C-alpha positions as CSV (number, residue, x, y, z in Angstrom):
1,M,50.3,75.7,9.2
2,L,48.6,78.2,11.6
3,R,50.0,81.1,9.6
4,A,48.8,79.5,6.4
5,L,45.3,79.1,7.8
6,T,45.3,82.7,9.1
7,L,46.4,84.0,5.7
8,L,43.7,81.9,4.1
9,A,41.1,83.4,6.4
10,L,42.3,86.9,5.7
11,A,42.3,86.3,2.0
12,A,38.7,85.0,2.2
13,L,37.8,88.1,4.3
14,I,39.3,90.4,1.7
15,V,37.4,88.8,-1.1
16,R,34.2,88.9,0.9
17,A,34.9,92.6,1.8
18,A,35.1,93.4,-1.9
19,V,31.8,91.6,-2.6
20,V,30.0,93.2,0.2
21,A,31.4,96.7,-0.6
22,G,30.2,96.3,-4.1
23,R,26.8,95.0,-3.2
24,H,25.4,97.1,-0.5
25,P,25.2,100.5,-2.3
26,A,23.7,99.0,-5.4
27,A,21.2,97.0,-3.4
28,A,20.1,100.0,-1.4
29,S,19.2,102.2,-4.4
30,G,16.8,102.3,-7.3
31,G,14.0,100.4,-5.5
32,Q,15.8,97.2,-6.0
33,P,15.7,94.5,-3.3
34,V,18.2,95.0,-0.5
35,T,20.6,92.1,0.1
36,I,21.5,91.1,3.7
37,E,23.9,88.5,4.9
38,M,23.3,85.8,7.6
39,S,25.9,83.6,9.1
40,V,25.8,80.3,11.0
41,W,28.0,77.5,12.3
42,G,27.2,73.9,13.1
43,M,26.9,70.6,11.4
44,P,27.2,71.2,7.6
45,W,23.9,69.3,6.8
46,E,22.1,71.9,9.0
47,N,22.7,74.3,6.1
48,D,20.0,72.6,4.1
49,L,17.4,73.8,6.6
50,Y,18.5,77.4,5.9
51,T,19.2,77.3,2.2
52,K,16.4,75.1,1.1
53,V,13.7,75.9,3.6
54,Y,14.1,79.1,5.7
55,I,15.6,81.5,3.2
56,P,13.3,80.6,0.3
57,E,10.3,81.0,2.5
58,F,11.5,84.3,4.0
59,E,12.3,85.7,0.5
60,R,8.8,84.7,-0.7
61,E,7.2,86.5,2.3
62,N,9.6,89.5,1.9
63,P,10.1,90.1,-1.8
64,G,12.1,93.3,-1.1
65,I,14.8,91.4,0.8
66,K,17.4,88.9,-0.6
67,V,19.5,86.8,1.8
68,R,23.1,85.8,1.2
69,F,24.0,82.7,3.3
70,Q,27.4,82.3,5.0
71,Y,28.6,79.2,6.8
72,F,31.9,79.8,8.7
73,E,34.4,77.4,10.2
74,D,36.2,78.8,13.3
75,Y,33.0,80.8,13.7
76,P,33.8,83.2,16.6
77,N,37.1,84.3,15.1
78,R,35.6,84.7,11.6
79,L,32.9,87.0,13.1
80,L,35.4,89.0,15.0
81,L,37.5,89.4,11.9
82,S,34.5,90.5,9.9
83,H,33.5,93.0,12.5
84,A,37.0,94.4,12.7
85,G,36.9,94.8,8.9
86,G,33.5,96.5,9.0
87,I,31.7,93.8,7.1
88,A,30.1,91.7,9.8
89,P,27.0,89.7,8.5
90,D,23.8,91.5,9.1
91,V,22.2,88.6,11.0
92,M,24.5,86.3,13.0
93,R,23.7,83.1,14.9
94,Q,25.5,83.4,18.2
95,N,25.9,81.5,21.5
96,I,25.8,83.2,24.9
97,D,29.0,81.2,25.8
98,F,31.1,83.4,23.4
99,A,28.9,86.4,22.7
100,M,28.6,88.2,26.1
101,L,31.9,89.9,25.5
102,W,30.7,91.0,22.1
103,M,27.7,92.7,23.6
104,R,30.0,94.7,25.8
105,K,32.2,95.6,22.8
106,G,29.3,96.8,20.6
107,V,29.3,94.0,18.0
108,N,25.6,93.5,18.3
109,L,22.8,96.0,17.7
110,P,20.4,96.6,20.7
111,L,17.1,95.2,19.5
112,D,14.6,96.5,22.1
113,Q,13.1,99.1,19.7
114,F,12.3,96.3,17.3
115,I,11.3,93.6,19.8
116,D,8.8,96.0,21.5
117,G,7.9,98.0,18.3
118,P,4.9,97.6,16.0
119,D,6.6,94.7,14.1
120,G,7.8,93.2,17.4
121,I,7.4,89.9,19.2
122,D,5.8,88.7,22.4
123,R,8.7,88.4,24.9
124,N,6.4,86.3,27.2
125,D,6.3,83.5,24.6
126,F,10.1,82.9,25.2
127,L,11.5,80.9,28.1
128,P,12.8,83.5,30.7
129,V,16.1,81.7,30.9
130,T,16.8,82.4,27.2
131,W,16.6,86.1,27.7
132,Q,19.0,86.2,30.6
133,G,22.1,85.6,28.6
134,I,21.5,88.2,25.9
135,Q,20.7,91.2,28.1
136,Y,23.3,93.7,29.2
137,K,22.9,97.0,31.0
138,G,19.1,97.0,30.4
139,Q,19.3,96.3,26.7
140,T,18.6,93.2,24.6
141,F,21.1,92.1,22.0
142,G,19.4,89.2,20.3
143,V,16.3,87.0,19.9
144,P,16.5,83.5,21.5
145,Q,16.6,80.4,19.3
146,D,17.1,77.4,21.6
147,V,18.4,76.2,25.0
148,N,20.7,73.4,25.8
149,I,20.5,71.6,29.2
150,L,22.8,69.2,31.0
151,A,21.1,65.9,31.9
152,L,21.7,62.4,33.3
153,Y,21.9,59.6,30.7
154,Y,21.4,56.0,31.9
155,N,22.0,52.6,30.4
156,K,18.7,50.7,30.9
157,T,20.2,47.3,30.3
158,L,22.8,47.8,33.1
159,F,20.1,49.2,35.4
160,D,17.8,46.2,34.8
161,K,20.7,43.8,35.4
162,A,21.5,45.5,38.7
163,G,17.8,45.6,39.7
164,I,17.9,49.4,40.2
165,G,15.0,51.7,39.3
166,Y,15.6,54.2,36.5
167,P,16.6,57.8,37.5
168,D,13.9,60.4,37.5
169,A,13.3,63.9,38.9
170,S,13.1,62.7,42.5
171,W,16.8,61.4,42.5
172,T,19.1,63.1,45.0
173,W,22.9,63.3,45.4
174,D,22.7,60.2,47.6
175,D,20.8,58.3,45.0
176,L,23.4,59.1,42.4
177,K,26.3,58.0,44.6
178,R,24.6,54.8,45.7
179,A,23.7,53.8,42.1
180,S,27.2,54.7,40.8
181,T,28.7,52.4,43.4
182,R,26.3,49.5,42.7
183,L,26.7,49.8,38.9
184,T,30.5,49.8,38.9
185,E,31.9,46.4,38.0
186,D,35.6,45.6,38.7
187,K,35.5,41.8,38.5
188,D,39.3,41.3,38.9
189,R,39.6,44.1,41.5
190,D,42.5,45.7,39.6
191,G,41.2,49.2,40.1
192,H,40.1,49.5,36.4
193,P,36.4,48.7,36.3
194,E,34.9,46.9,33.3
195,V,31.8,49.0,33.8
196,V,32.1,52.5,35.2
197,G,29.2,53.6,37.3
198,L,29.3,57.3,36.4
199,D,31.3,59.3,33.8
200,M,31.3,62.8,32.4
201,G,33.8,65.4,31.2
202,W,35.3,66.0,34.6
203,G,36.4,69.6,35.3
204,G,35.0,73.0,35.9
205,W,32.5,72.6,33.0
206,S,30.6,69.7,34.6
207,F,31.1,71.0,38.1
208,R,28.8,74.0,37.4
209,P,25.4,72.4,38.0
210,F,26.5,70.8,41.3
211,L,27.3,74.3,42.6
212,Y,23.7,75.4,41.8
213,Q,22.3,72.2,43.3
214,A,24.0,73.0,46.5
215,G,22.2,76.4,46.6
216,G,25.2,78.5,45.4
217,R,25.7,80.9,42.5
218,F,28.7,82.1,40.5
219,W,28.2,85.9,40.6
220,N,27.1,88.8,42.7
221,E,24.0,90.6,41.6
222,D,25.6,92.8,38.9
223,Q,28.0,90.0,37.8
224,T,31.1,92.1,38.6
225,R,32.5,89.8,41.3
226,T,32.5,86.0,41.5
227,V,31.3,84.3,44.7
228,I,32.6,80.8,44.0
229,D,34.3,80.6,47.4
230,S,30.9,80.4,49.1
231,P,30.1,77.6,51.6
232,E,27.7,76.2,49.1
233,A,30.4,76.0,46.4
234,V,32.8,74.3,48.8
235,K,30.1,71.7,49.7
236,A,29.4,71.1,46.0
237,L,33.1,70.6,45.2
238,R,33.6,68.2,48.1
239,Y,30.7,66.1,46.8
240,Y,31.9,66.3,43.2
241,K,35.3,65.1,44.3
242,S,33.8,62.2,46.2
243,L,32.1,60.9,43.0
244,M,35.5,60.6,41.3
245,R,37.9,59.8,44.2
246,T,35.9,57.6,46.4
247,Y,34.6,55.3,43.7
248,S,37.4,55.6,41.1
249,L,34.6,56.2,38.6
250,T,36.7,57.6,35.8
251,R,39.6,56.7,33.5
252,S,42.8,58.5,32.9
253,N,43.4,60.1,29.5
254,S,45.7,57.2,28.6
255,Q,43.1,54.7,29.5
256,R,40.5,56.5,27.4
257,G,42.8,56.3,24.3
258,G,41.7,59.8,23.3
259,L,38.0,58.9,23.4
260,G,35.4,60.9,25.2
261,P,33.1,59.4,27.9
262,D,30.2,59.4,25.4
263,K,32.0,56.7,23.4
264,F,32.3,54.4,26.5
265,F,28.6,55.0,27.2
266,E,27.8,54.0,23.6
267,Q,29.7,50.8,24.1
268,G,27.8,49.9,27.3
269,K,30.8,50.4,29.5
270,V,29.3,53.4,31.4
271,A,26.0,53.1,33.4
272,L,25.4,56.8,34.1
273,F,26.7,59.7,32.0
274,I,26.2,63.5,32.4
275,D,26.1,65.5,29.2
276,G,24.0,68.0,27.3
277,S,20.7,67.5,25.5
278,W,22.6,67.8,22.2
279,R,24.1,64.3,22.8
280,T,20.8,62.3,22.4
281,P,20.6,62.1,18.6
282,S,24.2,61.1,18.2
283,L,23.9,58.3,20.8
284,K,20.9,56.9,19.0
285,K,22.6,57.1,15.7
286,N,26.0,55.8,16.8
287,A,24.7,53.0,19.1
288,P,21.4,51.8,17.6
289,G,21.3,48.8,19.9
290,L,21.9,50.8,23.1
291,R,18.9,50.9,25.4
292,F,19.1,54.3,27.1
293,G,17.0,57.0,28.7
294,V,17.5,60.5,29.9
295,A,16.5,62.2,33.2
296,P,16.9,65.5,35.0
297,L,20.2,65.8,37.0
298,P,19.9,64.6,40.6
299,R,19.0,67.3,43.2
300,G,21.1,68.5,46.1
301,K,19.6,71.2,48.2
302,R,17.5,72.0,45.1
303,P,17.0,70.6,41.6
304,M,19.1,72.5,39.0
305,S,21.0,72.1,35.8
306,V,23.0,74.5,33.6
307,S,22.2,75.7,30.1
308,T,23.5,77.6,27.2
309,S,21.5,79.2,24.5
310,C,21.8,80.2,20.9
311,F,20.2,83.3,19.5
312,W,19.9,85.5,16.5
313,A,21.8,88.8,16.6
314,V,21.8,91.8,14.3
315,S,25.2,93.5,13.6
316,S,25.7,97.0,14.8
317,Q,27.3,97.6,11.3
318,S,24.2,96.5,9.3
319,R,23.2,99.0,6.7
320,H,19.7,97.4,6.6
321,P,18.7,96.9,10.3
322,D,15.0,96.9,9.5
323,A,15.5,94.0,7.0
324,A,17.9,92.2,9.3
325,W,15.3,92.4,12.1
326,K,12.7,90.9,9.9
327,L,15.0,87.9,9.2
328,A,15.9,87.5,12.9
329,K,12.3,87.6,13.8
330,F,11.4,85.0,11.1
331,L,14.2,82.6,12.2
332,S,12.9,82.8,15.8
333,S,9.2,82.2,14.9
334,T,7.3,79.4,16.4
335,D,7.2,77.5,13.1
336,A,11.0,77.9,12.4
337,L,11.9,76.8,15.9
338,T,9.6,73.8,15.8
339,R,11.0,72.6,12.5
340,Y,14.6,73.1,13.8
341,W,13.8,70.9,16.8
342,Q,12.0,68.2,14.7
343,Y,14.9,68.1,12.2
344,L,17.9,68.2,14.6
345,W,16.5,67.7,18.1
346,V,19.8,68.7,19.7
347,A,18.3,71.6,21.8
348,P,14.7,72.4,22.6
349,P,13.1,75.6,21.2
350,A,13.2,78.8,23.0
351,R,9.5,79.5,22.7
352,W,6.7,78.1,25.0
353,S,4.4,77.9,22.0
354,A,6.8,75.5,20.3
355,L,7.8,73.6,23.4
356,R,4.1,73.0,24.4
357,S,2.8,72.2,20.9
358,P,2.0,68.6,19.9
359,A,4.7,69.0,17.2
360,F,7.4,69.0,19.9
361,R,6.6,65.3,20.4
362,N,7.0,64.6,16.7
363,V,10.7,64.2,16.1
364,T,11.3,63.5,12.4
365,G,15.1,63.7,12.2
366,A,16.9,64.2,8.9
367,P,16.7,61.2,6.6
368,G,20.0,59.5,6.3
369,R,21.7,61.8,8.8
370,I,19.8,62.2,12.0
371,P,17.5,59.4,13.3
372,A,13.9,60.0,14.2
373,L,12.0,59.0,17.3
374,T,9.7,56.4,16.1
375,T,7.3,56.0,19.0
376,Q,5.8,58.1,21.8
377,A,7.3,55.7,24.3
378,E,10.8,56.4,23.0
379,W,10.1,60.2,23.0
380,K,9.1,59.9,26.6
381,E,12.2,58.0,27.7
382,K,14.6,60.4,25.8
383,C,12.8,63.8,25.7
384,A,10.1,64.0,28.4
385,W,12.6,65.3,30.9
386,I,13.1,68.5,28.8
387,P,9.7,70.1,29.4
388,E,9.8,68.9,33.0
389,V,13.1,70.8,33.6
390,L,12.0,74.0,31.7
391,E,8.5,74.2,33.1
392,N,9.8,74.0,36.6
393,G,12.7,76.4,36.0
394,W,15.3,73.9,37.0
395,T,18.1,75.4,34.8
396,T,20.0,78.6,34.6
397,V,22.5,80.5,32.5
398,E,23.7,82.7,35.4
399,V,27.3,81.4,35.0
400,D,27.5,83.2,31.6
401,G,28.4,86.8,32.6
402,P,30.5,89.5,31.1
403,Y,33.6,88.1,32.7
404,S,32.9,84.3,32.3
405,S,36.2,83.7,30.5
406,Q,38.2,85.0,33.5
407,L,36.0,82.9,35.8
408,M,36.2,79.6,33.9
409,L,40.0,79.9,33.5
410,H,40.5,79.9,37.3
411,L,37.6,77.5,38.1
412,N,39.0,74.9,35.8
413,E,42.4,75.1,37.5
414,A,40.8,74.9,40.9
415,V,38.7,71.8,40.1
416,D,41.7,70.1,38.4
417,R,43.8,70.7,41.6
418,V,41.1,69.1,43.7
419,L,40.7,66.1,41.4
420,L,44.3,65.5,40.5
421,E,46.3,66.8,43.4
422,N,43.8,66.2,46.2
423,A,43.9,69.9,47.1
424,D,41.4,71.3,49.7
425,P,38.2,72.6,48.0
426,A,37.8,75.5,50.3
427,T,41.4,76.7,49.7
428,V,41.4,76.4,45.9
429,L,38.0,78.0,45.5
430,R,39.1,80.9,47.7
431,E,42.3,81.3,45.6
432,A,40.3,81.0,42.4
433,A,37.8,83.7,43.5
434,R,40.6,86.1,44.4
435,A,42.4,85.5,41.1
436,T,39.2,85.9,39.1
437,N,38.2,89.1,40.9
438,D,41.7,90.6,40.4
439,D,41.4,89.8,36.6
440,I,38.0,91.5,36.5
441,R,39.3,94.6,38.2
442,K,42.1,94.9,35.7
443,A,39.7,94.3,32.8
444,R,37.4,97.0,34.1
445,E,40.3,99.4,34.5
446,N,41.3,98.8,30.9
447,E,37.7,99.3,29.7
448,A,37.6,102.6,31.6
449,H,40.9,103.8,30.2
450,P,41.4,102.0,26.9
């Protein structure tokens, strides 16, 4: 099956290569409009926003440029295959989670000459955190689009029943543990609570913000060595373990029946739930009777969350970089980002001018597909935490460095050993740091002597 899919992908690539090869020379000559390609991934209905709104508007404003739209499944692999074949799309939507390696490998075109040129953009209008993941060795390899943030979801009905005040930015680690304990219901005391106080995707992924809250970080200054064996990281992992072990606040995979923690939150069986900002629209859609709100993550030594970010990149293979820049700039305009938020509301926009505008509070949704927020009171309970976190700088993308894949491999193993084997946090983090730094050393040696 895998071989069949691979062959199918290669066949599609060959066909596309033929189309691209035949199109570019003709488009670039005789004063005809140039044709550039753009690619995206995501929910299929997002495509309407590109094909029916953004692209027609862009082509009207830029009559010398035509845009060919591409939606790819298995997106990272398709982009890498396209780049290897010399036909990468001119403009590519990317995520810092998977694109940092590509910046090192030269997939993306450095955009500083465009960003700071006469047809450039105001860097100061973008959230500082959104630039951090797309800069490498002093160069900028994209234009930010949005930023996702991890947050604390809470079931208002269960909180009211327990007589506990709703979470807010003042909550601490102690508040989270106390509330998780009180909200857990195990009426028959069989060790399998009917209501779980706190749930999340347990592992290295959800451990990350706790490390920052403890005052730690993942990398040294130039992101060439991990420091996840710091005293702050050990403290964070001990606390993280206590949430799961001490209070038996989670289910095994067999008990979950293959369902994620979000499904139990939708069913009213979880009181507190940690997940990203992208979860809010689907919770409202899938559980219309669920009374829930969203708050910043509780603070340890300091308040902090973890983010990822999408951005628009220009291919280093583009034959029309000026036209590609115009499209990347258009797609990251205040108006485009505002409409993206109002339509999907999965991640706030990367520009201050969009985040601080009245339109940010007007969430329209996509009729029949994504629900709207119908009142300002509902916007406040589900979205007011977002500007609070961003305005105060309570989130970071520091974990996403050039060697994040090596780091997360060993971090996931370390956290699993603590949670599942009761291993000592200091020991496993020390071993994970050593293994990660060994992998980085080998990777750098290979880069120096390919």
